[in-house]
C-alpha positions as CSV (number, residue, x, y, z in Angstrom):
1,M,53.5,198.5,124.1
2,N,57.0,201.2,123.8
3,P,56.5,203.6,126.7
4,P,60.0,205.4,125.4
5,E,57.5,206.4,121.9
6,Y,54.7,206.6,123.8
7,L,56.1,208.9,126.6
8,R,57.1,210.9,123.4
9,G,53.3,210.4,122.6
10,V,52.3,211.9,125.1
11,F,55.0,215.0,126.4
12,G,57.2,215.4,123.7
13,L,58.4,217.9,122.6
14,E,59.8,217.4,119.3
15,G,59.8,221.0,117.4
16,K,58.5,222.9,119.6
17,V,60.0,226.3,120.5
18,A,59.3,227.1,124.0
19,V,60.2,231.3,125.4
20,V,60.2,231.2,129.4
21,I,60.5,234.5,130.3
22,G,62.2,234.0,134.4
23,G,64.0,231.1,132.8
24,T,67.2,232.9,134.3
25,G,65.6,232.1,137.7
26,E,65.5,228.6,140.2
27,L,62.2,227.4,139.5
28,C,61.6,228.9,135.8
29,G,65.3,227.8,135.0
30,A,64.3,224.1,136.4
31,M,60.8,223.9,134.1
32,A,62.9,225.4,131.0
33,E,65.7,222.1,131.6
34,G,62.4,220.4,131.5
35,L,61.0,221.5,128.8
36,A,64.8,221.5,126.6
37,G,65.0,218.0,127.8
38,A,62.0,216.9,126.4
39,G,62.7,218.3,122.9
40,A,62.1,221.2,122.8
41,E,64.2,224.3,121.3
42,V,64.1,226.5,125.1
43,V,64.5,230.6,124.7
44,L,65.6,231.7,128.3
45,V,64.7,235.6,128.6
46,G,65.4,237.7,131.2
47,R,68.6,240.0,133.5
48,N,71.6,238.0,134.6
49,A,73.9,237.1,131.7
50,E,75.9,234.6,134.3
51,K,72.7,232.2,135.9
52,A,71.2,232.0,132.2
53,A,75.0,230.9,131.1
54,A,75.0,227.6,134.4
55,R,71.3,227.0,132.6
56,L,72.9,226.6,129.6
57,G,75.3,225.0,130.1
58,R,73.0,222.4,132.3
59,I,70.7,222.2,129.2
60,A,73.4,221.1,126.6
61,G,74.2,218.6,128.9
62,V,71.8,217.2,129.1
63,G,71.8,217.6,125.0
64,G,68.9,220.3,125.3
65,K,69.2,223.2,123.2
66,A,68.5,226.8,124.1
67,W,70.2,229.9,124.0
68,F,69.4,233.7,126.5
69,Q,67.9,236.9,125.4
70,P,68.6,239.7,127.7
71,A,65.1,241.7,128.0
72,E,63.7,243.3,131.0
73,A,59.7,241.6,130.1
74,S,58.0,244.5,131.8
75,K,58.8,246.6,128.8
76,A,56.3,246.2,126.0
77,S,59.7,247.2,123.3
78,D,62.1,244.9,124.8
79,L,59.2,242.3,124.6
80,R,58.3,242.8,121.0
81,Q,62.0,242.7,120.2
82,L,62.1,239.1,121.8
83,L,59.6,237.7,120.1
84,S,61.7,239.3,116.7
85,E,64.6,237.8,117.8
86,V,63.2,234.2,118.5
87,L,61.0,233.6,114.3
88,R,64.5,235.6,113.4
89,R,67.0,232.5,115.0
90,S,64.7,229.9,115.8
91,G,61.5,230.8,112.8
92,R,58.1,230.3,115.4
93,I,56.9,230.3,118.7
94,D,54.7,227.3,119.8
95,I,54.9,227.8,124.3
96,L,55.5,230.7,126.6
97,V,55.9,230.5,130.3
98,N,55.5,233.8,132.1
99,G,57.6,233.5,135.5
100,A,59.6,236.2,136.1
101,G,58.8,237.0,139.2
102,V,60.1,239.5,142.6
103,N,58.7,239.6,146.4
104,A,58.9,242.2,149.7
105,S,58.0,241.4,152.7
106,T,57.5,244.5,154.0
107,P,54.3,245.8,156.1
108,F,50.6,247.0,154.4
109,L,51.6,250.5,155.8
110,D,55.0,250.9,154.6
111,I,54.7,250.2,151.3
112,T,56.3,252.7,149.4
113,E,54.7,253.5,146.4
114,E,57.8,252.6,144.3
115,E,57.6,248.9,146.4
116,F,54.6,248.8,144.6
117,D,55.6,250.2,141.1
118,R,57.9,247.3,141.2
119,I,55.6,244.2,142.1
120,I,53.5,244.4,140.6
121,G,55.3,245.9,137.3
122,T,57.2,242.6,137.3
123,N,54.7,240.3,138.1
124,L,51.7,241.6,136.2
125,K,52.4,243.8,134.3
126,S,55.2,241.6,132.4
127,V,52.8,238.5,132.2
128,F,49.7,241.1,130.4
129,L,52.0,242.8,128.1
130,A,53.9,239.9,126.9
131,C,50.9,237.8,126.7
132,Q,49.8,240.7,124.4
133,V,52.6,240.4,122.1
134,F,53.7,236.4,121.7
135,G,49.3,236.4,122.6
136,R,48.4,238.1,118.8
137,H,51.8,236.6,117.3
138,L,49.9,233.0,117.9
139,I,46.4,234.3,116.7
140,E,47.7,235.7,113.8
141,A,49.9,232.3,113.1
142,G,46.9,230.1,113.6
143,K,49.0,227.4,114.6
144,G,47.3,227.3,118.7
145,G,50.5,227.5,121.2
146,S,50.1,226.8,125.2
147,I,50.4,229.9,128.0
148,I,51.5,228.5,131.4
149,N,51.8,232.1,134.2
150,L,53.2,231.0,136.9
151,G,51.0,231.9,139.5
152,S,50.9,231.2,143.2
153,M,49.8,229.9,146.7
154,A,49.7,233.4,146.9
155,G,47.1,234.0,144.3
156,L,44.6,231.2,146.1
157,V,44.9,232.1,149.5
158,P,45.7,235.4,151.8
159,L,49.0,235.0,152.2
160,S,50.7,237.0,155.8
161,R,53.6,239.4,154.9
162,V,53.2,240.0,151.6
163,F,50.4,241.9,149.8
164,T,51.3,243.2,147.1
165,Y,52.6,240.6,145.9
166,S,49.5,238.6,146.8
167,S,47.8,240.9,144.6
168,S,49.6,240.5,141.7
169,K,49.3,236.8,141.9
170,A,45.6,236.5,141.8
171,A,45.5,239.2,139.1
172,V,47.7,236.5,137.3
173,H,45.4,234.2,138.0
174,N,42.4,235.7,137.0
175,L,44.1,236.6,133.3
176,S,45.6,233.2,132.6
177,K,41.5,232.4,132.8
178,N,40.2,235.1,131.0
179,L,42.8,234.4,128.4
180,A,41.9,231.1,128.3
181,R,38.2,231.4,127.5
182,E,38.8,234.8,125.0
183,W,41.5,232.5,123.0
184,A,40.3,228.4,123.4
185,P,38.7,229.0,119.2
186,H,42.3,229.7,118.2
187,R,44.1,226.7,120.2
188,I,45.9,228.9,122.2
189,R,45.3,227.2,125.4
190,V,46.5,229.8,128.7
191,N,46.8,227.5,132.3
192,T,47.9,229.3,135.8
193,L,51.0,227.1,137.4
194,V,50.9,227.3,141.1
195,P,53.7,226.5,143.2
196,G,53.4,225.6,146.8
197,F,56.7,226.1,148.8
198,F,59.6,226.3,147.3
199,P,62.3,228.2,148.6
200,A,63.5,230.3,145.8
201,E,66.3,233.6,145.0
202,Q,62.3,235.9,145.5
203,N,61.8,234.6,149.5
204,R,64.0,232.9,151.4
205,R,64.2,236.7,152.9
206,I,61.2,235.9,154.2
207,L,61.9,231.8,155.2
208,T,61.8,232.7,159.2
209,P,62.4,230.0,161.1
210,E,58.7,230.2,162.8
211,R,57.3,231.3,159.1
212,T,59.3,227.4,157.7
213,A,57.6,226.3,160.9
214,A,53.8,227.2,159.6
215,I,54.0,226.2,156.5
216,L,54.9,222.7,156.4
217,G,52.8,222.1,159.5
218,H,50.0,222.9,157.0
219,T,52.0,220.6,154.6
220,P,50.8,217.5,154.6
221,M,53.2,216.1,152.9
222,H,55.9,218.4,156.0
223,R,58.7,219.6,153.2
224,F,59.3,222.0,150.3
225,G,58.8,221.9,147.1
226,E,62.3,221.3,144.5
227,A,62.5,223.1,141.7
228,R,62.9,220.0,139.3
229,E,58.8,218.8,140.9
230,L,57.6,221.7,138.8
231,I,58.7,220.2,135.0
232,G,55.9,217.3,135.3
233,A,52.9,219.5,135.7
234,T,55.4,221.8,133.2
235,L,55.1,218.8,130.2
236,L,51.8,218.2,131.0
237,L,50.3,222.5,130.3
238,A,53.3,222.6,127.6
239,G,52.1,220.1,124.7
240,D,49.8,219.0,122.0
241,G,49.8,215.3,123.7
242,G,48.6,214.6,126.8
243,G,47.6,218.0,128.0
244,A,45.8,219.1,125.4
245,F,42.5,219.8,126.2
246,I,43.4,221.7,129.3
247,T,43.0,225.2,129.7
248,G,42.2,228.0,132.5
249,S,43.2,225.3,134.8
250,E,45.0,226.2,137.7
251,V,47.5,223.3,138.1
252,V,48.6,222.5,142.1
253,V,52.0,222.1,142.6
254,D,51.7,222.1,146.6
255,G,52.5,219.1,149.1
256,G,48.4,219.6,149.5
257,Y,49.3,222.7,151.4
258,H,46.0,224.4,149.6
259,A,43.5,221.0,150.5
260,T,45.0,222.1,154.5
261,T,42.3,223.1,156.3
262,I,42.4,221.7,160.0
């Protein structure tokens, strides 16, 4: 057996094009690097050109192929333009990662309508619209595909201090399962990748010493996750090899947090 050849058959993405919405962030950026490393051409989507340039540099440094397309993920017009640009430059779309996200720790009675709309728009509306825009194309193209929506531990269990965020992520989990059922006949797989506690830009400000101690005390591996530790699950869900029969699933990467009760 030739291990590299075998692994390419299981995880390889040569010839695939992956669109990573939120790819300028820490978690989805690492996922984008993994997709590029497995052979996919990656399109980073976000609003921060400086962060995109840094990520593109890391991808190029390991021989990967990627480019940046700015877009507002919660606007259908931007997403339609994004699809057109991807088809113009890359000719196809095989993998969609929906990972745009924001958070806030506002007490429930103090949450404003503006804050609610901002978080729901970024975390849920963007996923809904991207699945509409790209899902329609994948169905019409008739070649199947993989959609990976970023969920959250807050989408599985109620976590304190993140009321709107938890609501948005619970809806993403539900939407993913619904689409997996609807689109299976089209060979389009839809799954939710569920990170446990990974320090990132959107949650560092609420990781107080007390909250950190509570999280680590509930995590059997007694540490936070590192962004690169999402790559294995990403590659499993993205391609037509090892994960070809996985759809409608919640793949949890959390150091055992969700398995712990008492």
